[in-house]
C-alpha positions in Angstrom: 0.0 0.0 0.0 1.3 3.5 -1.0 0.2 6.5 1.0 0.2 9.6 -1.2 -0.5 12.0 1.7 1.2 10.6 4.8 1.0 13.8 6.7 -2.8 13.2 7.0 -2.1 10.1 9.0 0.5 11.3 11.6 0.1 9.6 15.0 -1.8 11.6 17.6 -3.7 11.4 20.8 -6.9 13.3 20.9 -9.5 13.9 23.6 -13.1 13.2 22.6 -15.6 15.1 24.7 -18.7 13.6 26.1 -21.6 13.3 23.5 -25.0 12.5 25.1 -26.5 12.5 21.6 -24.1 9.7 20.7 -24.9 7.8 23.9 -22.0 8.7 26.2 -21.7 11.2 29.1 -17.9 10.9 29.7 -14.9 11.8 27.5 -12.4 9.4 26.2 -8.9 9.5 24.7 -8.0 8.1 21.3 -4.6 7.2 20.0 -4.1 6.9 16.2 -0.8 5.5 15.1 0.8 7.0 11.9 -0.1 5.3 8.6 3.5 4.5 8.0 3.8 2.7 11.3 0.6 0.7 10.6 0.9 -0.3 6.9 4.7 -0.3 6.3 6.2 -1.5 9.6 8.3 -4.3 8.1 6.1 -7.0 9.6 4.3 -8.4 6.6 1.9 -10.4 8.7 0.6 -7.5 10.7 0.8 -5.0 7.8 -1.7 -7.1 5.8 -4.3 -7.5 8.5 -7.6 -5.8 7.8 -9.8 -5.0 9.7 -7.9 -4.2 12.9 -9.2 -4.1 16.4 -9.4 -1.2 18.7 -7.4 -1.8 21.9 -9.5 -0.5 24.8 -8.4 0.3 28.4 -9.9 2.1 31.3 -9.1 4.4 34.2 -11.7 4.3 36.9 -12.4 6.4 39.9 -14.4 5.8 43.1 -14.9 9.3 44.2 -15.2 12.8 42.7 -11.9 13.7 44.2 -10.1 11.1 42.1 -11.8 12.1 38.8 -9.3 14.7 37.5 -6.3 12.5 38.3 -7.9 9.5 36.5 -8.8 11.6 33.4 -5.2 12.8 33.3 -4.0 9.2 33.7 -6.1 8.2 30.7 -4.4 10.7 28.4 -0.9 9.9 29.8 -1.5 6.2 29.2 -1.7 6.8 25.4 1.3 9.2 25.1 3.8 6.4 25.8 5.3 4.1 28.3 2.0 2.4 29.4 0.8 -1.1 28.9 -2.1 -0.1 26.7 0.2 1.9 24.4 2.7 -1.0 24.3 -0.2 -3.3 23.1 -1.3 -0.8 20.5 2.2 -0.4 19.1 2.8 -4.1 19.0 -0.5 -4.7 17.2 0.0 -1.5 15.0 -3.6 -0.5 15.7 -5.4 2.4 17.3 -6.2 2.4 21.0 -8.5 4.2 23.4 -8.6 4.8 27.1 -11.9 5.5 28.8 -12.0 7.3 32.2 -15.2 6.2 34.0 -16.6 6.2 37.6 -16.4 2.8 39.2 -18.5 4.2 42.0 -19.8 7.5 43.5 -19.2 9.3 46.8 -22.5 7.9 48.1 -21.7 4.4 47.0 -24.6 4.0 44.6 -23.0 1.2 42.6 -19.7 -0.6 42.1 -18.5 -1.1 38.5 -21.2 -2.9 36.5 -23.1 -4.4 39.4 -26.8 -4.9 39.7 -27.3 -1.3 41.0 -25.3 0.1 38.1 -27.2 -1.7 35.5 -30.5 -0.5 37.0 -29.7 3.2 36.8 -31.9 4.8 34.3 -30.8 8.5 34.3 -27.6 10.2 33.1 -24.7 10.4 33.6 -24.5 6.9 35.1 -27.2 5.2 33.0 -25.9 1.8 31.6 -22.2 2.5 31.7 -21.7 -0.7 29.7 -23.6 0.7 26.7 -21.8 4.0 27.1 -18.5 2.2 26.7 -19.5 0.6 23.4 -21.1 3.9 22.2 -17.6 5.4 22.7 -16.1 2.5 20.7 -18.5 3.1 17.9 -17.8 6.8 18.0 -14.1 6.1 17.7 -14.6 3.7 14.8 -16.4 6.5 12.9 -13.5 8.9 13.7 -11.1 6.4 12.3 -13.1 5.9 9.0 -10.5 7.8 7.0 -7.6 5.6 8.0 -6.0 3.3 5.4 -7.5 0.3 7.1 -10.9 -0.8 8.6 -11.7 -0.9 12.3 -13.2 -4.2 13.5 -16.5 -4.3 15.4 -14.9 -6.5 18.0 -12.3 -5.0 20.4 -9.4 -6.1 22.5 -9.8 -5.2 26.2 -7.1 -4.7 28.8 -7.3 -3.9 32.5 -5.5 -4.3 35.8 -7.1 -4.7 39.3 -10.4 -2.8 39.4 -10.1 -2.2 35.6 -9.6 -5.9 35.1 -12.9 -6.6 36.9 -14.6 -4.1 34.6 -13.2 -5.9 31.6 -14.3 -9.3 33.1 -17.9 -8.0 33.5 -18.0 -6.6 30.0 -17.0 -9.9 28.6 -20.1 -11.5 30.1 -22.4 -8.7 29.3 -21.3 -8.1 25.6 -19.1 -11.0 24.5 -20.2 -10.5 20.9 -18.3 -7.2 20.8 -15.1 -8.6 22.3 -12.3 -10.7 20.7 -9.7 -10.8 23.5 -9.3 -9.8 27.1 -6.2 -9.4 29.2 -6.5 -8.7 32.9 -4.4 -8.9 36.0 -4.3 -8.3 39.8 -7.6 -9.9 40.5 -8.5 -13.4 41.6 -12.3 -13.6 41.2 -13.8 -13.8 37.8 -17.5 -13.8 37.0 -18.8 -17.4 36.5 -20.2 -17.9 33.0 -23.2 -19.9 34.3 -26.6 -19.2 35.8 -26.9 -22.1 38.2 -24.5 -24.1 40.4 -25.2 -27.8 39.8 -22.0 -29.3 41.1 -20.2 -29.3 37.8 -17.7 -26.6 38.6 -15.1 -26.6 41.4 -15.8 -24.5 44.5 -14.0 -23.9 47.8 -17.1 -25.0 49.8 -20.6 -26.1 48.8 -22.7 -22.9 48.6 -26.2 -22.8 50.2 -27.5 -20.8 47.2 -27.4 -22.5 43.8 -28.5 -19.5 41.7 -25.4 -17.6 40.5 -26.8 -14.1 40.5 -25.0 -11.3 38.7 -22.2 -10.3 39.2 -21.1 -13.6 40.8 -22.6 -15.4 37.8 -24.8 -14.8 34.8 -28.2 -15.3 36.4 -30.7 -12.4 36.1 -29.1 -10.7 33.1 -32.3 -10.8 31.1 -34.0 -8.7 33.8 -31.1 -6.3 34.1 -30.1 -5.7 30.5 -32.8 -7.2 28.4 -30.9 -10.2 27.1 -29.5 -13.4 28.3 -25.8 -14.4 28.6 -24.5 -15.2 25.1 -22.4 -18.2 26.0 -21.5 -19.1 22.4 -19.8 -15.7 21.8 -18.2 -15.8 25.3 -16.6 -19.2 24.4 -15.2 -17.6 21.3 -13.4 -14.9 23.3 -9.8 -15.4 24.3 -8.6 -14.5 27.9 -5.2 -13.9 29.4 -5.4 -13.6 33.2 -2.4 -13.1 35.4 -1.4 -12.2 39.0 1.6 -11.7 41.1 2.5 -14.6 43.4 2.8 -12.2 46.3 -0.6 -10.5 45.6 -2.3 -12.7 48.2 -3.8 -10.3 50.7 -4.1 -10.6 54.4 -7.7 -11.2 55.2 -9.8 -11.4 58.4 -12.0 -14.3 57.5 -14.2 -14.0 60.5 -16.6 -11.4 58.9 -17.9 -10.8 55.4 -17.6 -7.0 55.8 -13.9 -6.8 56.7 -11.7 -4.4 54.7 -9.2 -6.6 52.9 -7.3 -6.2 49.6 -9.6 -6.3 46.6 -12.7 -6.3 48.9 -14.1 -3.2 47.2 -16.5 -5.0 44.8 -17.6 -7.5 47.5 -19.2 -4.7 49.5 -21.9 -4.0 47.0 -23.0 -7.5 46.4 -25.3 -7.8 49.3 -24.8 -10.3 52.1 -26.4 -13.2 50.2 -24.3 -12.8 47.1 -21.2 -11.9 49.1 -21.5 -15.2 51.0 -22.1 -17.1 47.8 -18.9 -15.5 46.3 -16.8 -16.4 49.3 -18.2 -20.0 49.4 -17.2 -20.5 45.8 -13.9 -18.6 45.5 -12.7 -18.3 49.1 -10.7 -15.4 50.5 -7.0 -15.7 49.5 -6.4 -13.8 46.3 -3.8 -16.2 44.7 -4.1 -19.6 46.3 -7.9 -19.7 46.4 -9.7 -17.2 44.2 -7.3 -17.2 41.2 -7.0 -21.0 41.4 -10.7 -21.5 41.5 -11.3 -19.1 38.6 -8.7 -21.0 36.5 -10.4 -24.3 37.3 -13.9 -22.9 36.5 -12.7 -21.6 33.1 -11.1 -24.9 32.3 -14.2 -26.8 33.3 -16.5 -24.8 31.0 -14.1 -25.0 28.1 -13.0 -21.3 27.9 -10.1 -20.2 25.7 -8.2 -18.9 28.7 -4.6 -18.7 30.1 -4.1 -18.1 33.8 -0.5 -17.3 34.8 1.1 -16.6 38.2 4.3 -14.5 38.3 6.2 -15.6 41.3 7.9 -12.9 43.5 5.6 -10.1 42.2 3.0 -8.2 44.2 0.1 -6.0 43.1 1.9 -4.5 40.1 2.7 -5.0 36.5 6.2 -5.9 35.4 8.0 -5.7 32.1 7.8 -9.4 31.8 4.0 -9.3 32.2 3.7 -6.6 29.6 5.7 -8.6 27.1 3.5 -11.7 27.6 0.3 -9.6 27.4 1.3 -7.9 24.1 2.3 -11.3 22.7 -1.1 -12.6 23.7 -2.9 -9.8 21.9 -0.7 -10.1 18.8 -1.5 -13.8 18.6 -5.2 -13.2 18.9 -5.2 -10.4 16.3 -3.3 -12.6 13.8 -5.5 -15.6 14.4 -8.8 -13.8 14.2 -8.6 -11.0 11.6 -7.9 -11.7 8.0 -5.0 -10.7 5.8 -5.2 -9.4 2.3 -6.9 -6.0 2.5 -10.6 -6.6 2.8 -12.5 -3.4 1.8 -14.9 -3.7 4.7 -14.8 -5.1 8.1 -18.0 -7.1 7.5 -17.5 -8.1 3.8 -16.6 -11.7 4.5 -18.2 -12.0 8.0 -14.7 -12.3 9.4 -15.4 -9.8 12.2 -18.7 -11.1 13.4 -19.4 -13.2 16.5 -22.5 -15.1 17.2 -25.4 -13.1 18.5 -27.5 -16.1 19.3 -28.1 -16.3 23.0 -28.4 -19.6 24.8 -31.8 -20.2 26.3 -30.1 -22.1 29.0 -26.5 -21.0 29.8 -25.6 -24.4 31.2 -27.2 -26.5 28.4 -24.0 -27.4 26.6 -21.9 -28.1 29.6 -23.4 -31.3 30.7 
């Protein structure tokens, strides 16, 4: 491919302001690599891929006092030196970072929990749909690039942002091709009922795996059931530091321990269910059970522990994460310069939703 006006395609980071008419009430930042970097990098395999996925990351805040810092972090993440920028440069594809509230000062919700999905007024209405409204807005802004942008995205997050990516993968798997996430042990169970077919720390009294522990109740909350087929077609890379265990007081459900933030908004019944299934210790129990559950249900998932590492991201982790996303991009999206992301159906995932999320597991 020869670019006659390369100056039009210089790399840049731009802030996109909130646009309620387009369905989102918060800004986002968009990184567009230069055309030369994308289409003439010297890597023939990557150069030929079309369409290309957006890489999407997040910066979340739990109180109004944190908002300005997280918004600034979102821009800084795309200017260089961050994990999300490293992934985008490895894949030679655009990236966006979305700053969003994970909670409010009055604790109305936590990430995409039941309370969040029930909010019906702006600016917090259906944050999950706002995220994909931003993705679609970014795709339109990238329409003049010398490549197409895929409908499916690559997600990346760490700690609280990993949990957000995990929840999005259950809510909208048809829009997601790959997810990398770290610093978190518990992952949402891709089932609606516990029937003894998945490993647990202890037998739970409740068998209904209500959101966000599992996928039960989604039809009531978002108007559609869990799309298991599309979820099974999503690739996951989950990682954690071996020293990221946490020191927990296991005598009470409401104690303040590392990564307990999202537990507090579950309600006592769901909180007890989560502890029964996953346990308390971040690495030895929760991460181990998550891995076993994903293996049991047939997920395309890698779980890796980095020994000697705490609650942080190392260069070695970043190298493995970028390699994961590169492999998923090469294996999913076609080479040869398709004129449209949907011409050959290569960027579509099943929209058929299982009438029974457990039907194909027995």
